[in-house]
N, C-alpha and C positions, 0 to 999 in steps of 0.2 A: 586235167583229163576230161574236162567238160566238152572238149571238141570232138570226142569219139562219136557221140550220137549224131552230131552235125555231119561228120564225115560219112557215117552210114547212110544218112538220108541223101546226101549228095551223090553217093555211089548208086543208090537206088534210082535217083532221077536220071543218071546217065544211062542206066540199064533199061529204063522204062520202054524205049522203042523196041528192044529185042525181047521183052517179056512175052509178047503175044506168041512168039515161036519157041519159047524156052521150055515148054512142057507144062506139067500140072502144078497147081498150087495146093498147099495143104495147110491146115491150121489145127491146133490141138492144145492139150494140157499135159503136164507131167508132174509126177510126184517122185521123190527120192530121198536119199540121205547123202550127207557130205561130212568129211572129217579132216581137220588139218593135222599135219604131222605133230605139231606141238600139243594137240589135244588127244593123242592116240590112246591115252589111258582113260579118257572120258567117253561118254556116249556120243554118238554122231548126231549132228543136227539134221532136221528135216528140211526138204526143199519143195517148193511148188513153183510152177512156171506156166506161162502161156507162150506158145511158139507159133511161128509162121514159117513156111518153107516155099522157096521157089526152086523148081527142078530145071536143070539145064541138061536136056537130053535124058537118056535112061540111066546114066551112071552117076551124075553129079547133082548135088543140091546145096543150097545155102539156107541156113536156118537163122532166124532172129528170135532170141529168147529173152523174155522179160520175166524176172522171177524174184523170189525172196527166199531167204534162209531163216528158219525159225529155230530158236533154241528151246530146250525143254521148259525153261521158265520165262521165256520171252525177255531176257535181260538185254539182249542186243537185237536191234532191227537192222537187217542187212538186205539191201536191194541189189539185184544183179542185172546186168545186161550183157548178153553174149551174142557173138556172131560166129556161127559154126559152119564150116565147110564139111561136107560128107561125100564120100565116094563109095559106091557099091562095088564090091570086088567080085561078086558072083550072083547069079540068079539060080536058086535051088528050088526043087519041087515045082517045076513048071513055071518058074518066074514068080512064085508067091512068097519066097523067103529070100531076104537080102542081107548077107553079112556086109558090114560097112566099116570103114576107117574114118575117124573124125579128127579134125583139128580146129581149134577155136581160140578166139581172143575176146576179152571182155573187161568190164569194170565192175567193181563191187563198191558199195557205198554204205557207211554206217553213220551214225550221228557224230562219231569221233574221228573218222578218217576215210580217205578215198584210196582205193587200190586198183591195180590193173592185174590181169592174169592171162596166162597162156595155158592151153591144155591140149592133150591128145587122148585118143581112146578108140574104143571099138563098140559097135552096136550090132544088134540083130533085129531086123524089122520084118513083120509079116503082113501081107496084104489080106484084109478081111473083106469079103463081099465086094470087091473091086473098088469101092469108094472109101474104105476105112483102112487105117494102118495102126498096128499095135507093135510096140518095140520096147527094147531095153538097151541101155548103154552103160558103159563103165568108163570113167575118165580119170586121168592123172593130170595134175596141173601144178603150177608154181605161181604164187601171188607175191606182188611187190607193193609196198606202201608208196603212194604218191604224195599225199598231204595229210598231216596229222597235227591238228591244233594243240597247243600247250594247254593243259588243264591243271589249275592250281590244286594243291593238296594230294596229288598222286605221285609226287616224286620224293624220294628220300633226300634230306638235305646234305647227307654225306656223299652220296653217289648220284650221278645224273640219270640213273636208271629208274624206271617205275618201281615203287615199293611193292606192288602186287599187280597181277594181271587177272582180269575177270575171266573165268572160264567161258568157253564158247565164243569168245570174241575172235574176230579175224586176226591173223598174224601173217607176217612175211613167211614165205617158205612153201613147202610142198603140201598138197592136199589130194584127196581122192574123193570121187563122187560116183554114185550109181543112181539110176532113175528108170522108172517105167513111164511110158508115154502112150497116149491114144490120140489119134487125129482123124480128120475127115479130109478127103481130097475135094477140091473145088473145080 
């Protein structure tokens, strides 16, 4: 799945001539929480990300997010890369408030495994002083393991399943995430 970042860069290179007419750019930071369905009884992990956005007209945008997921005790280091399409479904309060629908694809990587995920969600974004954006989003997703190296000592000799699973580690299956973000338009 190492080809996904190369595919993203190739797509950006193909779009480069049209970006001058595509609308405004934005960059920012986000903080949030995420939780897998398997860890529903445990505390959620925190997330932090840097993001950049290219707007295509007034209604559509494409975000590239580079982030990390941190557990309470930092037992697992998770790096994430997301490509998120967003569509504004309305302009409220004189065009300053924008409810949005999100759809995204991405990769997650730990020291032990690589994953891909797909997600969908909703966001509300507020324009602040013309050049700043403040927003919140909530996403549901599904994660699938791509590659997981065998690690000696973690399997039970009787069954081929792991003898234990470290909490807060990524797993196959559903997850949910919420975040707050702040950005500046360029």
